[in-house]
N, CA, C and O atoms as a MOPAC input file, in Angstrom:
PM7 MOZYME 1SCF
protein

 N    -19.35400 1    24.28700 1   -16.40300 1
 C    -19.06800 1    25.22700 1   -15.33300 1
 C    -17.56800 1    25.49700 1   -15.32400 1
 O    -16.76100 1    24.57500 1   -15.44200 1
 N    -17.20400 1    26.76300 1   -15.18500 1
 C    -15.78000 1    27.08300 1   -15.16400 1
 C    -15.22400 1    27.01200 1   -13.73900 1
 O    -15.96700 1    26.84300 1   -12.77200 1
 N    -13.92600 1    27.14200 1   -13.63800 1
 C    -13.25400 1    26.97000 1   -12.35000 1
 C    -13.64100 1    28.04000 1   -11.34800 1
 O    -13.72500 1    27.75400 1   -10.15400 1
 N    -13.87700 1    29.25100 1   -11.79100 1
 C    -14.27600 1    30.33800 1   -10.89200 1
 C    -15.63900 1    30.05500 1   -10.26200 1
 O    -15.83300 1    30.27500 1    -9.06600 1
 N    -16.56700 1    29.57400 1   -11.05800 1
 C    -17.88900 1    29.22400 1   -10.53000 1
 C    -17.79000 1    28.07400 1    -9.53300 1
 O    -18.46900 1    28.07000 1    -8.50600 1
 N    -16.94300 1    27.10400 1    -9.84400 1
 C    -16.74300 1    25.96200 1    -8.95400 1
 C    -16.16200 1    26.41300 1    -7.60800 1
 O    -16.59000 1    25.94200 1    -6.55400 1
 N    -15.20300 1    27.31200 1    -7.65000 1
 C    -14.62200 1    27.85200 1    -6.41700 1
 C    -15.67000 1    28.56400 1    -5.58000 1
 O    -15.73200 1    28.37800 1    -4.36400 1
 N    -16.48700 1    29.37300 1    -6.22100 1
 C    -17.53000 1    30.11000 1    -5.51200 1
 C    -18.50400 1    29.14800 1    -4.82300 1
 O    -18.92500 1    29.38700 1    -3.69100 1
 N    -18.85200 1    28.07000 1    -5.50900 1
 C    -19.76200 1    27.08200 1    -4.92100 1
 C    -19.11400 1    26.41700 1    -3.70500 1
 O    -19.76300 1    26.22200 1    -2.67700 1
 N    -17.84400 1    26.07600 1    -3.82700 1
 C    -17.13600 1    25.44600 1    -2.70300 1
 C    -17.01800 1    26.40000 1    -1.51700 1
 O    -17.22800 1    26.00600 1    -0.36900 1
 N    -16.68800 1    27.62900 1    -1.79800 1
 C    -16.56200 1    28.62700 1    -0.72700 1
 C    -17.89800 1    28.79800 1    -0.01000 1
 O    -17.93500 1    28.88000 1     1.21700 1
 N    -18.96800 1    28.85100 1    -0.74900 1
 C    -20.29500 1    28.99800 1    -0.14300 1
 C    -20.61200 1    27.80200 1     0.74900 1
 O    -21.16000 1    27.96900 1     1.83900 1
 N    -20.27400 1    26.60400 1     0.29600 1
 C    -20.51800 1    25.40600 1     1.09600 1
 C    -19.64700 1    25.39800 1     2.35200 1
 O    -20.11700 1    25.05100 1     3.43600 1
 N    -18.39400 1    25.77600 1     2.20800 1
 C    -17.48200 1    25.80400 1     3.35400 1
 C    -17.96800 1    26.81300 1     4.38800 1
 O    -17.88900 1    26.55000 1     5.58900 1
 N    -18.46400 1    27.95000 1     3.94600 1
 C    -18.95000 1    28.98100 1     4.85700 1
 C    -20.13700 1    28.50900 1     5.70200 1
 O    -20.39800 1    29.07100 1     6.76600 1
 N    -20.84800 1    27.49500 1     5.24300 1
 C    -22.00600 1    26.97600 1     5.97800 1
 C    -21.63000 1    25.89300 1     6.98500 1
 O    -22.45600 1    25.52300 1     7.81900 1
 N    -20.40900 1    25.38000 1     6.92700 1
 C    -19.99400 1    24.28100 1     7.80200 1
 C    -19.80600 1    24.78900 1     9.22600 1
 O    -19.13700 1    25.79700 1     9.45600 1
 N    -20.40600 1    24.07800 1    10.17800 1
 C    -20.30300 1    24.42800 1    11.59300 1
 C    -19.39700 1    23.46000 1    12.35400 1
 O    -18.90300 1    23.79500 1    13.43100 1
 N    -19.17700 1    22.27300 1    11.81000 1
 C    -18.40500 1    21.23400 1    12.49400 1
 C    -16.90400 1    21.52600 1    12.39100 1
 O    -16.35400 1    21.53200 1    11.29000 1
 N    -16.22900 1    21.77100 1    13.53700 1
 C    -14.79900 1    22.10100 1    13.50000 1
 C    -13.91600 1    20.96800 1    12.96400 1
 O    -12.86700 1    21.22200 1    12.37100 1
 N    -14.34000 1    19.73100 1    13.17200 1
 C    -13.55500 1    18.60400 1    12.66200 1
 C    -13.53500 1    18.59000 1    11.13200 1
 O    -12.50300 1    18.32500 1    10.51600 1
 N    -14.65800 1    18.87100 1    10.54800 1
 C    -14.72900 1    18.91000 1     9.09000 1
 C    -13.90600 1    20.07300 1     8.55700 1
 O    -13.20500 1    19.93600 1     7.55400 1
 N    -13.99200 1    21.21500 1     9.22600 1
 C    -13.19200 1    22.37000 1     8.80300 1
 C    -11.69800 1    22.07100 1     8.90900 1
 O    -10.91100 1    22.49000 1     8.06000 1
 N    -11.32200 1    21.35300 1     9.94500 1
 C     -9.91700 1    20.98800 1    10.11200 1
 C     -9.45100 1    20.08200 1     8.96700 1
 O     -8.35300 1    20.25000 1     8.43600 1
 N    -10.28200 1    19.14500 1     8.60600 1
 C     -9.93100 1    18.24600 1     7.48600 1
 C     -9.81000 1    19.01200 1     6.17300 1
 O     -8.88700 1    18.78700 1     5.39000 1
 N    -10.74000 1    19.90500 1     5.94900 1
 C    -10.68600 1    20.72100 1     4.73600 1
 C     -9.41000 1    21.54900 1     4.73100 1
 O     -8.73900 1    21.65900 1     3.70500 1
 N     -9.08300 1    22.12100 1     5.86000 1
 C     -7.87600 1    22.93500 1     5.97800 1
 C     -6.63100 1    22.13000 1     5.62800 1
 O     -5.75100 1    22.61400 1     4.91600 1
 N     -6.56000 1    20.91000 1     6.12800 1
 C     -5.40300 1    20.06500 1     5.82400 1
 C     -5.30000 1    19.75900 1     4.33700 1
 O     -4.20700 1    19.73900 1     3.77100 1
 N     -6.43100 1    19.52400 1     3.71800 1
 C     -6.42700 1    19.24500 1     2.27600 1
 C     -6.00000 1    20.47200 1     1.48900 1
 O     -5.17600 1    20.38200 1     0.58000 1
 N     -6.56700 1    21.61800 1     1.84500 1
 C     -6.27000 1    22.85300 1     1.11800 1
 C     -4.81000 1    23.25400 1     1.29600 1
 O     -4.14900 1    23.66000 1     0.34100 1
 N     -4.31500 1    23.13700 1     2.52100 1
 C     -2.93200 1    23.52200 1     2.79100 1
 C     -1.93700 1    22.50500 1     2.24300 1
 O     -0.76300 1    22.81200 1     2.03900 1
 N     -2.42600 1    21.28900 1     2.00900 1
 C     -1.56500 1    20.21400 1     1.52800 1
 C     -0.32600 1    20.11100 1     2.42000 1
 O      0.80000 1    19.96200 1     1.94600 1
 N     -0.57500 1    20.19400 1     3.71800 1
 C      0.53100 1    20.22300 1     4.66800 1
 C      1.16200 1    18.84800 1     4.83500 1
 O      0.47600 1    17.82700 1     4.88600 1
 N      2.46700 1    18.85300 1     4.91700 1
 C      3.21400 1    17.62800 1     5.15200 1
 C      3.28100 1    17.39500 1     6.65600 1
 O      3.21600 1    18.33800 1     7.44500 1
 N      3.41000 1    16.15500 1     7.03500 1
 C      3.52100 1    15.82100 1     8.44000 1
 C      4.69400 1    14.87600 1     8.64300 1
 O      5.08400 1    14.14200 1     7.73500 1
 N      5.24500 1    14.90500 1     9.83600 1
 C      6.34100 1    14.00600 1    10.16600 1
 C      5.82400 1    12.66300 1    10.65700 1
 O      6.60700 1    11.73800 1    10.87400 1
 N      4.51700 1    12.55000 1    10.83200 1
 C      3.93300 1    11.30900 1    11.31500 1
 C      3.64000 1    10.35900 1    10.16900 1
 O      3.25800 1    10.78200 1     9.07700 1
 N      3.82100 1     9.07000 1    10.42700 1
 C      3.42900 1     8.08900 1     9.40800 1
 C      1.94300 1     7.76600 1     9.58100 1
 O      1.30400 1     8.25700 1    10.51200 1
 N      1.41100 1     6.96600 1     8.71200 1
 C     -0.03300 1     6.68000 1     8.71200 1
 C     -0.48400 1     6.02100 1    10.01100 1
 O     -1.54900 1     6.35500 1    10.53100 1
 N      0.30800 1     5.09200 1    10.54300 1
 C     -0.04400 1     4.43100 1    11.80700 1
 C     -0.08900 1     5.42900 1    12.96000 1
 O     -0.97800 1     5.36600 1    13.80900 1
 N      0.85900 1     6.33700 1    12.98700 1
 C      0.89000 1     7.34800 1    14.04100 1
 C     -0.30800 1     8.28800 1    13.93300 1
 O     -0.91000 1     8.65900 1    14.94100 1
 N     -0.64100 1     8.66200 1    12.72500 1
 C     -1.79500 1     9.53500 1    12.50400 1
 C     -3.07100 1     8.85000 1    12.98500 1
 O     -3.91100 1     9.47700 1    13.63100 1
 N     -3.21500 1     7.56500 1    12.66900 1
 C     -4.38800 1     6.81600 1    13.12000 1
 C     -4.43600 1     6.73100 1    14.64200 1
 O     -5.50600 1     6.85900 1    15.23700 1
 N     -3.28900 1     6.51700 1    15.27100 1
 C     -3.21900 1     6.45700 1    16.73500 1
 C     -3.64900 1     7.78400 1    17.34800 1
 O     -4.40400 1     7.80500 1    18.32000 1
 N     -3.17900 1     8.87700 1    16.79000 1
 C     -3.56400 1    10.19900 1    17.28600 1
 C     -5.06600 1    10.40400 1    17.13800 1
 O     -5.71700 1    10.91400 1    18.05000 1
 N     -5.61100 1    10.01300 1    16.00900 1
 C     -7.05700 1    10.15200 1    15.79800 1
 C     -7.85000 1     9.34500 1    16.82000 1
 O     -8.82700 1     9.83200 1    17.39000 1
 N     -7.41400 1     8.09500 1    17.04700 1
 C     -8.10500 1     7.24500 1    18.01700 1
 C     -8.03600 1     7.84200 1    19.41900 1
 O     -9.03100 1     7.85200 1    20.14400 1
 N     -6.87400 1     8.33500 1    19.79500 1
 C     -6.72200 1     8.92200 1    21.12600 1
 C     -7.55900 1    10.18900 1    21.26600 1
 O     -8.12500 1    10.45100 1    22.32800 1
 N     -7.63400 1    10.96200 1    20.20900 1
 C     -8.44100 1    12.19000 1    20.24500 1
 C     -9.91100 1    11.85500 1    20.43500 1
 O    -10.60500 1    12.50600 1    21.21600 1
 N    -10.38300 1    10.84300 1    19.72400 1
 C    -11.77600 1    10.41700 1    19.85800 1
 C    -12.04600 1     9.98900 1    21.29800 1
 O    -13.06800 1    10.36100 1    21.87500 1
 N    -11.13600 1     9.21100 1    21.88100 1
 C    -11.29600 1     8.77800 1    23.26700 1
 C    -11.30000 1     9.97100 1    24.21900 1
 O    -12.10000 1    10.02400 1    25.15300 1
 N    -10.42200 1    10.90900 1    23.98200 1
 C    -10.37400 1    12.11600 1    24.82300 1
 C    -11.68500 1    12.89500 1    24.73400 1
 O    -12.22200 1    13.33500 1    25.75000 1
 N    -12.19100 1    13.06200 1    23.52300 1
 C    -13.41300 1    13.83700 1    23.33300 1
 C    -14.62900 1    13.18300 1    23.98600 1
 O    -15.59400 1    13.86600 1    24.32800 1
 N    -14.58500 1    11.85900 1    24.16100 1
 C    -15.68500 1    11.16500 1    24.82800 1
 C    -15.79100 1    11.58300 1    26.29200 1
 O    -16.89100 1    11.70500 1    26.82900 1
 N    -14.64100 1    11.80300 1    26.93500 1
 C    -14.64900 1    12.19000 1    28.34400 1
 C    -13.35800 1    12.93200 1    28.68500 1
 O    -12.41700 1    12.31700 1    29.18600 1
 N    -13.29300 1    14.22000 1    28.43000 1
 C    -12.07300 1    14.99000 1    28.67300 1
 C    -11.66900 1    15.07300 1    30.14100 1
 O    -10.52300 1    15.40200 1    30.45000 1
 N    -12.60200 1    14.77800 1    31.05100 1
 C    -12.27400 1    14.84700 1    32.47700 1
 C    -11.43700 1    13.66300 1    32.94800 1
 O    -10.90400 1    13.69500 1    34.05800 1
 N    -11.31000 1    12.62200 1    32.13000 1
 C    -10.56300 1    11.43000 1    32.52800 1
 C     -9.05900 1    11.56700 1    32.33000 1
 O     -8.32000 1    10.63200 1    32.63800 1
 N     -8.59900 1    12.66700 1    31.84200 1
 C     -7.16800 1    12.83600 1    31.59200 1
 C     -6.43500 1    13.10700 1    32.90200 1
 O     -7.03800 1    13.52800 1    33.88800 1
 N     -5.12100 1    12.85900 1    32.89900 1
 C     -4.30500 1    13.18200 1    34.06300 1
 C     -3.34700 1    14.30500 1    33.67500 1
 O     -3.04700 1    14.51200 1    32.49900 1
 N     -2.88600 1    15.01100 1    34.67200 1
 C     -1.97000 1    16.11800 1    34.40300 1
 C     -0.59000 1    15.57800 1    34.04200 1
 O     -0.29100 1    14.40700 1    34.27200 1
 N      0.23300 1    16.43200 1    33.48500 1
 C      1.59200 1    16.05600 1    33.13200 1
 C      2.37400 1    15.64900 1    34.37800 1
 O      3.16100 1    14.70300 1    34.34400 1
 N      2.15200 1    16.36400 1    35.47000 1
 C      2.84900 1    16.04700 1    36.72100 1
 C      2.44900 1    14.67200 1    37.24600 1
 O      3.29700 1    13.91900 1    37.72600 1
 N      1.15200 1    14.33800 1    37.15700 1
 C      0.69700 1    13.01200 1    37.57500 1
 C      1.32300 1    11.92200 1    36.70400 1
 O      1.73000 1    10.87200 1    37.20100 1
 N      1.39200 1    12.18700 1    35.40800 1
 C      1.99500 1    11.23100 1    34.48400 1
 C      3.47200 1    11.01400 1    34.82000 1
 O      3.93900 1     9.87700 1    34.88900 1
 N      4.18900 1    12.09800 1    35.02500 1
 C      5.61900 1    11.98900 1    35.35600 1
 C      5.81400 1    11.20200 1    36.64400 1
 O      6.71700 1    10.37000 1    36.73600 1
 N      4.97500 1    11.46000 1    37.63100 1
 C      5.07100 1    10.75500 1    38.91000 1
 C      4.82000 1     9.26300 1    38.73100 1
 O      5.52400 1     8.43700 1    39.31300 1
 N      3.82400 1     8.92100 1    37.93000 1
 C      3.51300 1     7.51600 1    37.66900 1
 C      4.68500 1     6.81700 1    36.98500 1
 O      5.05900 1     5.70800 1    37.36900 1
 N      5.26300 1     7.46000 1    35.97700 1
 C      6.39900 1     6.87400 1    35.25600 1
 C      7.60000 1     6.73600 1    36.17700 1
 O      8.30000 1     5.72400 1    36.14500 1
 N      7.83700 1     7.74600 1    36.99300 1
 C      8.97200 1     7.70800 1    37.92200 1
 C      8.81400 1     6.56000 1    38.92300 1
 O      9.76700 1     5.83500 1    39.20800 1
 N      7.61300 1     6.40900 1    39.44300 1
 C      7.33400 1     5.34300 1    40.40200 1
 C      7.46200 1     3.96100 1    39.74500 1
 O      8.04400 1     3.04100 1    40.31900 1
 N      6.91200 1     3.83700 1    38.54600 1
 C      6.88600 1     2.53900 1    37.87600 1
 C      8.24600 1     2.13700 1    37.31400 1
 O      8.64200 1     0.97600 1    37.41700 1
 N      8.95900 1     3.08500 1    36.72500 1
 C     10.20800 1     2.76100 1    36.02200 1
 C     11.46000 1     3.35900 1    36.66500 1
 O     12.57600 1     3.04200 1    36.25500 1
 N     11.28500 1     4.21400 1    37.65900 1
 C     12.42100 1     4.79000 1    38.33600 1
 C     13.13800 1     5.90100 1    37.57300 1
 O     14.29900 1     6.19700 1    37.85600 1
 N     12.46300 1     6.50700 1    36.62300 1
 C     13.07100 1     7.60300 1    35.86500 1
 C     13.05100 1     8.87300 1    36.66500 1
 O     13.52100 1     9.90800 1    36.19100 1

């Protein structure tokens, strides 16, 4: 199989994907984008995202966060 046929097969498979997370991963691979985050930071972001997606209503607003930090640390 030549490279053009392989590309066509991949494009057809990508067009059938409905899961946005998978599309995001594919996009990152294709773009070969660099990030300023190290591997530990990337893992932390992934873990936090998973927790957020489990219950998005449990988040607090930025103003609530600032108030909590100000009260706790005096900033």
